[in-house]
C-alpha positions in Angstrom: 193.2 -128.5 21.5 193.4 -130.6 24.7 196.8 -132.2 25.6 198.3 -131.9 22.1 199.0 -128.2 22.7 201.8 -129.1 25.1 204.0 -130.0 22.2 204.7 -126.3 22.0 206.2 -126.4 25.4 208.3 -129.5 24.7 209.5 -128.3 21.3 210.1 -124.8 22.4 212.3 -125.7 25.3 214.0 -128.6 23.5 214.9 -126.6 20.5 216.8 -124.1 22.6 219.5 -126.7 23.0 219.7 -127.5 19.3 222.2 -125.9 17.0 220.9 -124.8 13.6 223.4 -123.4 11.1 222.6 -119.8 10.3 221.6 -119.2 6.7 224.1 -117.7 4.3 223.4 -114.0 4.1 224.1 -112.3 0.8 223.4 -109.0 -0.9 223.6 -106.8 2.3 222.2 -103.3 2.1 224.9 -102.1 4.5 228.7 -102.0 3.9 230.2 -103.2 7.2 233.8 -104.2 7.8 234.0 -108.0 8.1 235.7 -107.9 11.5 232.9 -105.8 13.0 230.9 -107.3 15.9 227.2 -106.2 16.3 226.1 -106.0 19.9 223.6 -103.2 20.0 220.2 -102.2 18.5 219.6 -100.7 15.2 218.0 -97.2 15.4 215.4 -95.7 13.1 216.3 -92.5 11.3 213.7 -91.6 8.7 213.2 -94.4 6.3 216.7 -95.8 6.7 218.6 -97.5 9.6 222.0 -96.1 10.8 224.3 -97.4 13.4 227.6 -96.5 15.1 229.9 -99.5 15.4 233.1 -98.7 17.1 234.7 -96.1 14.8 232.6 -97.0 11.8 229.3 -95.4 10.6 227.1 -97.9 8.8 225.4 -96.2 5.8 222.6 -97.7 3.7 223.2 -98.2 0.0 221.0 -96.7 -2.7 218.7 -99.8 -2.6 217.2 -98.5 0.7 215.4 -100.6 3.3 213.5 -103.7 2.3 209.8 -104.0 3.0 207.8 -106.5 5.1 208.5 -110.2 4.4 205.0 -111.5 3.7 206.2 -114.7 2.1 208.3 -115.5 5.1 205.4 -114.8 7.5 202.9 -117.0 5.5 205.4 -119.8 5.0 206.5 -120.0 8.6 203.0 -119.8 9.8 202.1 -122.8 7.6 205.1 -124.7 9.0 203.9 -124.0 12.5 200.4 -125.2 11.6 201.9 -128.4 10.0 203.9 -129.2 13.2 200.8 -128.7 15.4 198.6 -130.9 13.3 201.2 -133.6 12.9 201.6 -133.9 16.6 197.8 -134.1 17.0 197.5 -136.8 14.3 200.3 -138.9 15.8 199.0 -138.7 19.4 195.2 -139.1 18.9 193.9 -142.2 17.3 190.3 -140.9 17.1 191.5 -137.8 15.2 193.3 -140.0 12.8 190.2 -142.1 12.2 188.0 -139.0 11.7 190.5 -137.5 9.2 191.2 -140.7 7.2 187.9 -142.5 7.3 185.2 -139.8 7.4 183.8 -137.3 4.8 186.0 -134.2 5.5 183.9 -131.3 4.2 180.6 -132.6 5.5 181.9 -133.1 9.0 183.9 -129.8 8.9 180.7 -127.8 8.1 178.7 -129.8 10.6 181.3 -129.0 13.3 181.4 -125.3 12.6 177.6 -125.1 12.8 177.7 -126.5 16.3 180.2 -124.0 17.7 178.8 -122.8 21.1 179.8 -119.1 21.5 177.3 -118.5 24.3 179.8 -119.6 26.9 183.4 -118.9 28.0 184.9 -122.3 28.9 185.4 -125.1 26.3 186.0 -128.0 28.8 189.8 -128.1 28.6 191.8 -127.9 31.8 193.7 -124.9 33.1 197.1 -125.8 31.7 195.8 -126.3 28.2 193.7 -123.1 28.1 196.0 -120.7 30.0 199.5 -122.0 29.4 199.6 -124.0 26.2 197.3 -121.8 24.1 199.1 -118.6 25.2 202.4 -120.1 24.1 200.8 -120.8 20.7 199.8 -117.1 20.6 203.3 -116.0 21.5 205.0 -118.1 18.8 202.6 -116.7 16.1 203.3 -113.2 17.4 207.0 -113.7 17.0 206.5 -115.0 13.5 205.0 -111.6 12.6 207.7 -109.7 14.4 210.7 -111.5 12.9 209.5 -110.9 9.4 209.6 -107.1 9.8 213.0 -105.5 9.3 212.1 -102.8 11.8 209.9 -104.6 14.4 212.5 -107.4 14.8 215.1 -104.8 15.9 213.0 -103.1 18.5 213.7 -104.2 22.1 211.7 -103.9 25.3 210.0 -100.5 25.8 212.0 -98.7 23.1 210.4 -96.1 20.9 208.0 -97.9 18.5 208.0 -101.1 20.6 204.4 -101.0 21.6 203.1 -100.2 18.1 205.1 -103.1 16.7 203.7 -105.5 19.3 200.3 -104.3 18.5 200.7 -105.5 15.0 202.0 -108.8 16.3 198.8 -109.1 18.4 196.7 -108.7 15.3 198.5 -111.6 13.6 198.3 -113.7 16.7 194.5 -113.1 16.7 194.3 -114.2 13.0 196.3 -117.3 13.6 194.4 -118.2 16.7 191.1 -117.9 14.9 192.4 -120.0 12.1 193.7 -122.8 14.4 190.2 -123.1 16.0 187.7 -122.8 13.1 189.5 -123.2 9.7 189.6 -126.4 7.6 193.2 -126.8 8.7 192.4 -126.0 12.4 190.7 -128.0 15.1 187.2 -127.8 13.5 188.6 -129.4 10.3 191.1 -131.9 11.7 189.4 -133.4 14.7 185.9 -132.0 14.2 185.9 -129.8 17.3 182.3 -128.8 17.8 180.8 -131.8 15.9 180.3 -134.1 18.9 180.1 -134.0 22.6 181.8 -136.0 25.4 181.8 -136.2 29.1 184.2 -133.7 30.6 185.8 -136.3 32.8 186.0 -139.0 30.1 186.9 -137.9 26.6 187.7 -141.2 24.7 187.9 -144.9 25.3 186.1 -144.9 28.6 184.6 -147.7 30.5 181.3 -146.2 31.7 181.1 -148.8 34.6 183.8 -147.3 36.8 183.4 -143.8 35.2 179.7 -143.1 34.9 178.8 -139.9 33.0 178.6 -136.9 35.4 176.1 -135.1 33.1 178.6 -132.4 32.3 179.5 -132.6 28.7 181.1 -130.3 26.1 181.8 -130.2 22.4 185.1 -128.4 23.1 184.0 -125.0 21.9 183.7 -121.6 23.7 185.2 -118.1 23.7 188.2 -119.0 25.9 190.7 -120.1 23.2 189.7 -117.2 20.8 190.4 -114.6 23.5 193.2 -116.1 25.7 195.5 -117.3 22.9 196.3 -113.9 21.5 195.9 -111.7 24.7 197.8 -113.9 27.2 200.1 -114.8 24.4 201.2 -111.2 24.2 201.9 -111.3 27.9 204.3 -114.1 27.1 205.9 -111.9 24.4 206.3 -108.9 26.8 207.8 -111.2 29.5 210.3 -112.8 27.0 211.3 -109.4 25.6 211.9 -108.1 29.1 213.9 -111.2 30.1 215.9 -111.0 26.9 217.0 -107.4 27.5 217.4 -107.2 31.3 218.5 -110.7 32.2 220.0 -112.5 29.2 222.0 -109.5 28.1 223.5 -109.0 31.6 224.5 -112.7 31.7 226.2 -112.3 28.3 228.1 -109.1 29.4 229.9 -111.1 32.2 230.8 -114.0 29.9 233.7 -114.6 27.7 233.2 -113.7 24.0 233.2 -117.3 22.9 231.2 -118.7 25.8 228.3 -121.0 24.8 226.3 -120.9 28.0 224.9 -117.4 27.6 223.5 -118.5 24.2 221.8 -121.5 25.7 220.4 -119.5 28.5 219.1 -116.9 26.1 217.3 -119.5 24.0 215.9 -121.4 27.1 214.5 -118.2 28.7 212.7 -117.3 25.4 211.0 -120.6 24.4 208.4 -118.9 22.1 211.0 -116.9 20.2 213.3 -119.9 20.1 210.5 -121.9 18.4 209.9 -119.1 16.0 213.6 -119.0 15.2 213.5 -122.7 14.5 210.8 -122.1 11.9 213.1 -119.9 9.9 216.2 -122.2 10.3 218.0 -119.9 12.7 219.8 -120.7 16.0 217.7 -120.6 19.1 219.6 -117.5 20.4 219.5 -115.6 17.1 218.4 -112.0 17.5 217.8 -109.7 14.5 219.1 -106.7 16.3 222.6 -108.2 16.4 222.8 -108.3 12.6 222.5 -105.7 9.8 219.3 -105.6 7.6 219.8 -107.5 4.4 218.1 -107.6 1.1 215.1 -110.0 1.3 215.7 -113.3 -0.3 215.3 -117.0 0.3 218.5 -116.9 2.4 217.2 -114.5 5.0 214.4 -116.6 6.5 215.2 -120.0 5.1 218.2 -122.0 4.1 219.2 -120.8 0.7 218.7 -123.3 -2.1 221.8 -124.0 -4.2 221.7 -122.7 -7.7 222.4 -126.1 -9.1 218.6 -126.5 -9.1 218.5 -124.4 -12.2 218.0 -120.9 -11.0 217.6 -118.3 -13.7 220.4 -116.2 -12.2 223.1 -118.7 -13.2 224.2 -118.5 -16.8 226.1 -121.8 -16.6 223.0 -123.8 -15.7 220.0 -124.7 -17.7 216.9 -122.7 -16.5 213.6 -124.3 -15.6 211.3 -124.6 -18.7 208.2 -122.3 -18.6 205.9 -125.1 -19.8 206.1 -128.9 -20.2 203.7 -131.2 -22.0 204.3 -134.9 -21.5 202.0 -137.5 -23.2 202.5 -140.9 -21.6 201.6 -144.6 -21.4 200.7 -145.7 -17.9 200.2 -149.0 -16.1 198.0 -148.7 -13.0 197.2 -151.2 -10.3 193.6 -150.6 -9.1 190.6 -152.3 -7.6 188.4 -153.9 -10.3 185.7 -156.5 -10.5 185.8 -159.5 -12.9 183.7 -162.6 -13.4 186.0 -164.5 -11.0 186.4 -162.0 -8.1 185.2 -158.8 -6.6 187.6 -156.0 -5.4 190.5 -157.6 -7.2 193.8 -155.7 -7.7 194.8 -155.7 -11.4 197.2 -153.7 -13.5 195.2 -151.8 -16.2 196.7 -150.0 -19.1 196.0 -146.6 -20.5 197.4 -143.3 -21.5 197.1 -139.6 -21.0 199.0 -136.3 -20.8 200.8 -134.4 -18.0 201.0 -130.6 -18.2 203.3 -128.5 -15.9 203.5 -124.7 -15.7 206.5 -123.0 -14.0 205.5 -120.9 -10.9 208.6 -120.0 -9.0 212.2 -121.4 -9.0 211.8 -125.2 -8.6 208.0 -125.1 -8.2 205.4 -126.1 -10.9 201.7 -126.3 -11.1 201.1 -129.9 -12.3 198.2 -131.7 -13.8 197.7 -135.2 -15.2 194.7 -136.7 -17.0 194.5 -140.3 -18.1 192.0 -142.9 -19.4 191.9 -146.7 -19.0 189.4 -148.4 -21.3 187.5 -151.4 -19.9 189.4 -151.2 -16.6 186.7 -153.1 -14.7 184.8 -155.7 -16.8 182.1 -156.2 -14.2 180.4 -153.6 -11.9 180.7 -153.2 -8.1 180.2 -150.4 -5.7 183.9 -149.4 -6.2 184.6 -149.9 -9.9 183.0 -150.7 -13.2 183.6 -149.9 -16.9 186.2 -147.3 -18.1 188.4 -145.5 -15.6 189.3 -141.8 -16.0 191.7 -140.2 -13.5 192.5 -136.5 -13.1 195.0 -135.0 -10.7 195.9 -131.4 -10.0 198.6 -130.2 -7.7 202.3 -129.2 -7.5 205.6 -130.5 -8.6 209.1 -129.7 -7.5 212.6 -131.1 -7.8 216.1 -130.7 -9.3 217.1 -129.6 -12.8 220.5 -130.2 -14.5 221.6 -129.9 -18.1 221.2 -133.6 -18.7 218.7 -134.9 -16.1 215.8 -133.8 -14.0 214.2 -135.4 -10.9 210.8 -134.3 -9.7 208.2 -135.2 -7.1 204.5 -134.5 -7.8 201.9 -134.2 -5.1 198.4 -134.0 -6.5 194.9 -134.5 -5.2 192.3 -135.6 -7.7 189.5 -137.9 -8.8 189.0 -141.4 -10.2 185.8 -141.8 -12.2 184.2 -145.1 -13.3 181.3 -145.0 -15.8 179.5 -148.3 -15.2 179.6 -149.2 -11.5 176.9 -149.9 -8.9 175.3 -146.7 -7.5 174.7 -148.5 -4.1 176.2 -151.5 -2.4 174.5 -154.8 -3.1 172.7 -156.6 -0.3 170.3 -159.5 0.3 167.3 -157.5 -0.8 169.0 -155.9 -3.8 171.9 -158.1 -5.2 172.0 -156.1 -8.5 171.7 -152.4 -7.9 171.4 -149.8 -10.6 174.6 -148.9 -12.4 176.0 -145.5 -13.4 178.9 -143.3 -12.8 180.8 -143.1 -9.5 183.7 -141.0 -8.5 186.4 -141.5 -5.8 188.8 -139.0 -4.3 192.5 -139.8 -4.2 196.0 -138.4 -3.5 198.6 -139.1 -6.1 202.3 -139.1 -5.4 204.7 -139.5 -8.4 208.5 -139.6 -8.6 209.7 -138.9 -12.2 213.1 -138.8 -13.8 213.8 -137.1 -17.1 216.7 -137.9 -19.5 217.2 -134.9 -21.8 218.0 -135.7 -25.4 217.9 -132.1 -26.5 217.1 -128.8 -24.8 213.4 -129.2 -25.6 212.9 -132.9 -25.7 213.3 -135.6 -23.0 212.2 -139.1 -22.0 210.4 -139.4 -18.7 209.9 -142.5 -16.6 208.0 -142.4 -13.3 206.6 -144.5 -10.5 203.6 -143.5 -8.5 201.4 -144.3 -5.5 197.8 -143.2 -5.3 195.8 -143.3 -2.0 192.1 -143.8 -3.0 189.1 -143.3 -0.7 186.3 -145.8 -1.2 182.9 -145.4 0.4 182.4 -148.4 2.6 179.2 -150.5 2.2 178.8 -150.5 6.0 177.8 -147.4 8.0 179.7 -146.4 11.0 177.0 -147.0 13.6 178.8 -145.8 16.6 180.6 -142.7 15.2 181.5 -140.1 17.7 178.7 -139.9 20.3 179.0 -143.1 22.4 181.3 -144.0 25.3 183.6 -145.9 23.0 183.7 -143.8 19.8 184.5 -145.2 16.4 184.5 -148.7 17.9 183.7 -150.1 14.5 186.9 -148.5 13.0 189.2 -149.2 16.0 187.8 -152.2 17.7 186.4 -154.1 14.8 182.8 -154.6 16.1 179.9 -155.2 13.8 178.5 -152.2 12.0 174.9 -151.1 11.6 173.3 -147.7 11.2 172.2 -146.0 14.5 169.5 -143.4 13.9 169.5 -139.9 15.4 172.3 -137.9 17.0 172.7 -139.9 20.2 171.8 -139.0 23.8 173.6 -137.2 26.7 176.4 -136.9 27.2 177.3 -138.3 23.7 175.8 -136.4 20.9 177.1 -136.3 17.3 176.3 -134.3 14.2 178.9 -136.0 12.1 178.2 -138.2 9.1 177.7 -141.9 9.7 179.3 -142.6 6.3 182.6 -144.4 6.4 185.5 -144.6 3.9 188.4 -147.0 3.5 191.7 -146.0 2.0 193.6 -148.2 -0.4 196.9 -147.7 -2.1 197.4 -148.2 -5.9 200.8 -148.2 -7.5 201.6 -147.4 -11.1 204.3 -146.7 -13.6 204.6 -144.2 -16.5 206.8 -143.7 -19.5 206.6 -141.1 -22.2 208.1 -138.1 -23.9 208.5 -134.5 -22.5 208.3 -131.4 -24.7 209.7 -128.3 -23.0 209.0 -124.7 -23.9 
């Protein structure tokens, strides 16, 4: 993960000073006087939790104790993964170029095939492997712990503590493996394993003052797979011990409304602080200071207002189960005419959008459209009729008279009469046929409801389309100045082979360019 892993340290310590409003807690399983202060640990008694609070005995209701919060665990782990990858993309120009300009699945598979599991070290320095990665393991362990109503209330060395942390270790192992070798991990985003580099000179090196030392790596080995969960659990044990035997003692000698014990508690537990941030809780929040509550969106995330059309409200219009929306669309895309190649022109067509309700404000969303004669002449990017198909998700706000929705949909753009290869001096008129481009479609739509089952929809959209470039990326990863054609604008030509020490590459030499295409849409919506 190299230097990017230190974002965990920065964010973990920084967030301990941030104030996050606690989520509204409803539907409690325990009847507790409103003026009661919780300051001790919940104790297990059979399948229910009981607790003495002053003169009160807290009794469970007939609903019993909630189960494990799997949705919370998966959602918060995904948030964690997004934060890590966002930091990597922002801080590493080569990773951005590989992600945006190269064939993702080809290079991901090529990278995984080159993982070297016959060695321990992956070439990263001590701080990355033995400090940064263990903090990642500790955060993922706390994500597992805080989504269990029982594990989250067990403190250092109490009965059941070691069993609960064993379960957290298993999840930390799963998350660590994912972050190394999955499509959303370092093998997919950054192509760890797919190329080698000099251990003293990773990127953008001038080989004159820094000649290769003949020690090179592709950033793979056992170290991250083993150290992240195991040493990460040592972080967890240390933070649990500090929380009970240091932070508590500081709080006991402070005034009831003092803020400094809370700041100290959050700062001394950076991994738990970061895990709390992922569920929108204060850095110093501890589950053992609160009663167990019925699982809902308000427990681990900020609760959505029911004005979005929740089915529990009788005074609001619920979300439709199914919507079918035929439409007319104008779409600005790259075409070729008799006068110019790769021209941007607005083409007209029509299609249909279908949305199926999944959960609360979330829909599965698909849109298919056709634009006859979109590109009068062929090129290696366009030619003939255009058909687009996008499949993804949609979410937004629903009111009795209006609705506002955002769709995010990957998909395909298909031309039926384009050049199959790029023209050159030897072949100015290549064979024609069907070509397909990949794209990401983002659409913002507003509905005006005329009746309960009929509305008028207008929308604006932006589509990011990936076009295969006529020029091969000759340098790729595998030379002292990687991706120099993409970054430094040098001439391109195809270099044969996989390179030479210390710069090998097994990644594709194909290169893609990304172009934005805007559009508008208007049509009817039929709701069922």
